C-alpha positions in Angstrom: -28.5 -62.1 16.6 -31.1 -59.5 17.1 -32.3 -58.6 20.6 -35.7 -57.4 19.4 -34.6 -53.9 18.7 -34.8 -52.6 15.3 -31.9 -50.6 14.0 -33.0 -47.4 12.4 -30.7 -46.6 9.6 -32.4 -45.1 6.4 -30.4 -45.5 3.2 -27.8 -42.8 3.3 -28.8 -41.7 6.7 -26.9 -41.4 9.9 -27.1 -44.0 12.7 -26.8 -41.1 15.2 -30.1 -39.5 14.2 -33.2 -40.7 16.0 -36.0 -41.5 13.6 -38.1 -38.4 14.6 -35.0 -36.1 14.0 -34.4 -37.3 10.4 -37.0 -34.7 9.2 -35.1 -31.8 10.8 -31.9 -32.8 9.2 -32.0 -29.9 6.6 -32.8 -27.5 9.4 -29.9 -28.6 11.6 -27.6 -28.4 8.6 -28.8 -24.9 7.8 -28.2 -23.8 11.5 -24.7 -25.4 11.5 -23.8 -23.7 8.2 -25.1 -20.3 9.5 -23.1 -20.8 12.8 -19.9 -21.6 10.7 -20.4 -18.5 8.4 -21.1 -16.2 11.3 -18.2 -17.4 13.2 -15.9 -16.7 10.3 -17.3 -13.3 9.6 -15.0 -10.4 10.7 -16.1 -8.8 13.8 -17.7 -5.3 13.4 -15.2 -2.7 14.7 -15.4 0.9 15.6 -13.7 3.1 13.1 -10.3 4.1 14.3 -10.3 7.6 15.9 -8.2 10.4 14.7 -5.1 11.3 16.7 -6.0 14.9 16.1 -8.7 16.3 18.3 -10.9 18.6 16.3 -12.7 21.4 18.1 -15.9 22.5 16.5 -15.7 26.0 15.1 -19.0 27.2 16.9 -17.7 25.9 20.1 -14.2 27.2 20.0 -13.5 28.8 23.4 -12.8 32.5 22.9 -9.5 33.6 21.5 -6.1 32.0 21.9 -3.0 33.8 22.6 0.5 32.6 21.9 3.2 32.6 19.3 2.6 32.6 15.5 5.1 31.6 12.9 5.0 31.3 9.2 6.0 29.0 6.5 6.4 29.4 2.7 8.9 28.5 0.0 10.1 25.2 1.5 6.4 23.8 1.7 5.1 25.4 -1.5 3.2 22.8 -3.7 3.4 20.0 -1.1 0.1 18.6 0.1 -1.5 19.8 3.2 -3.3 17.8 5.9 -6.7 18.4 4.1 -5.3 17.1 0.7 -4.8 20.4 -1.2 -1.5 21.6 -2.3 -0.1 24.4 -0.2 0.0 27.8 -1.8 2.3 30.1 0.0 0.5 33.0 -1.8 -3.0 32.2 -0.4 -4.2 33.3 3.1 -4.1 30.0 4.8 -2.8 28.6 8.1 -2.1 25.5 10.1 -3.7 24.8 13.5 -3.6 21.7 15.6 -7.1 21.4 16.6 -9.5 23.8 14.6 -11.6 22.1 11.9 -10.3 22.3 8.3 -11.9 25.2 6.5 -12.5 27.3 9.7 -11.8 30.9 9.1 -9.9 32.7 11.9 -8.6 36.3 12.4 -5.0 36.2 13.4 -3.7 39.5 15.0 -0.1 40.4 15.4 0.1 41.8 19.0 3.3 43.7 18.3 1.7 46.0 15.7 -2.0 45.4 15.8 -2.3 44.3 12.2 -4.7 41.3 11.5 -5.7 39.1 8.8 -8.4 36.4 8.2 -7.0 32.9 7.1 -8.6 29.6 6.3 -7.3 26.6 8.3 -6.1 24.0 5.7 -3.2 22.2 7.5 -2.1 20.8 10.8 0.6 22.3 12.9 2.6 23.9 14.5 4.3 21.2 16.2 6.3 23.4 18.5 4.9 23.5 22.0 5.1 27.3 22.3 3.3 28.1 19.0 -0.4 28.2 18.4 -0.6 28.8 14.6 1.5 28.8 11.4 0.5 31.1 8.7 1.3 31.1 4.9 3.8 33.6 3.6 1.0 35.8 2.2 -0.6 36.0 5.6 2.8 36.7 7.3 3.3 39.7 4.8 0.0 41.0 5.8 0.7 40.7 9.3 4.2 42.3 8.9 6.0 39.4 10.4 8.3 38.1 7.7 11.6 39.6 9.2 10.7 38.6 12.9 9.6 35.0 11.9 7.8 34.4 15.2 5.5 37.0 16.9 3.0 37.2 19.8 -0.5 36.7 18.2 -4.2 36.3 19.1 -6.3 33.8 17.2 -10.1 34.3 17.1 -12.6 32.1 15.1 -14.5 34.2 12.5 -16.6 31.6 10.6 -16.8 27.8 10.6 
């Protein structure tokens, strides 16, 4: 029955492991377990990028000129893009790219009046406008009746 070869099968052992490999059984099992766990781990992904491109306040290129508009009562008390509640009586504004908290000087080019406002929201979403100011800022700029005026926006402080 036997051809002179001894079958190596230790009690509870696998017939597929050579006699020398039996000592490495725990190591092989550990590597296999590690490979399985690593394969099931979620891949490290880069954080999603914001759809809004922010321009650093220090690197803001000069002044912008375009149309300015204002918003007030209809948005009063609603959350802004930075999470605070909109206060139409505060000197704040919405800009598409400047960092939140940046202070800018807005000048009404029709009458030369200017006011410093803090960016706390995103907008305006009209292609022709560069900034939306709060009711209080619009009052300082004397633009309440006009609604939209030509304006210049200059970064004052980050």
